[in-house]
N, C-alpha and C positions, 0 to 999 in steps of 0.2 A: 504493499500499499504506499503510495506516495503522499507527501505532505498535502498536495492539492486535493487528494481523495477524502480529506476529512475537514470538518468545520469545527472551529473552536468556539465554545460558547460559555456564557456565565449567567446564572440566575443570581440577582442581587436585590437587596432592599434599599430603597431610596431613603437615605437618612436626613436629606435636607428639606424635603418638601412634605410629602403625604405618607411616608412609611410604607408605600406600596412596593410589591415585588415586581421586577422587570427582567427581561432576558435581552442579552446582546449577543450577536453572532459576530464575533471579532473578525473572522477571515472573510466575511462578506461585506464588511464596511468599505466604503470608497473614500476618496480624498475629500469629498463634500461633507461627509457626515463623521468621518473617523475620529477627529479630535473631540467633537461634542459628546459623542456616544462613549468614548473611552473615558473621558473626564467624569461623565455622569456615573459610570460604573465604579470608577476608583473612588469617588466621593461616597459611594454607598457601602453597604455591608454585604460582603460576598456570602452567598448561601450555598451554591453548588456550582462547579464548573467541570468541563470535560470536552469531549470531542464526539461528534456524530459523523457517520458515514455520509459522504456527499451523495451517493446514489440513492440513499434512503432518507434524504433530509426532509422532504415534505412530510412524511409519516412521523418522523422524529419531532419535528417542529410542532405538530398537532399534539403530541404527548406533552412536550415541553410547555406549550401554551396552556394545556389543561392543568398541569402542575402549578404554574404561576397563578392561574385563576383560583385553584383550591387555596393556595397561600393567601391570596388576597381576600378570600372569603373568611379568613380566620382559621382555616384548618391547618393542622400540623401535618407536614409530609416529611417523613424521615429521609435522611440522605441515602440510607440503604434501599428505601422504597423507590426512590428516584432511580438509583443504579439499576434496580431490578426492572423497572418500567422501560428503561432505555438499553437494556442489555443486548437486544437484537439490532441496535442501531449504532452501537459504538465499535470503534476499530479494536 
């Protein structure tokens, strides 16, 4: 698997504004939004990070979005549970 075959992501909590959870896909950022998104994530509190396979990214992103939604609804999602949900999508 080449570096370009995977996407680096991070789920983080916004500590400056609304305490909401967000996800950033670092390897998909472009010059236009790279600095803003990275600075937002760095200012937040990291919750989970990892890589997903590029060729299964749409399915993986749906799972990640559902995890972020659960977290924002006040539910606890353990890191081990996130790993388990994404196991088929990680390199």
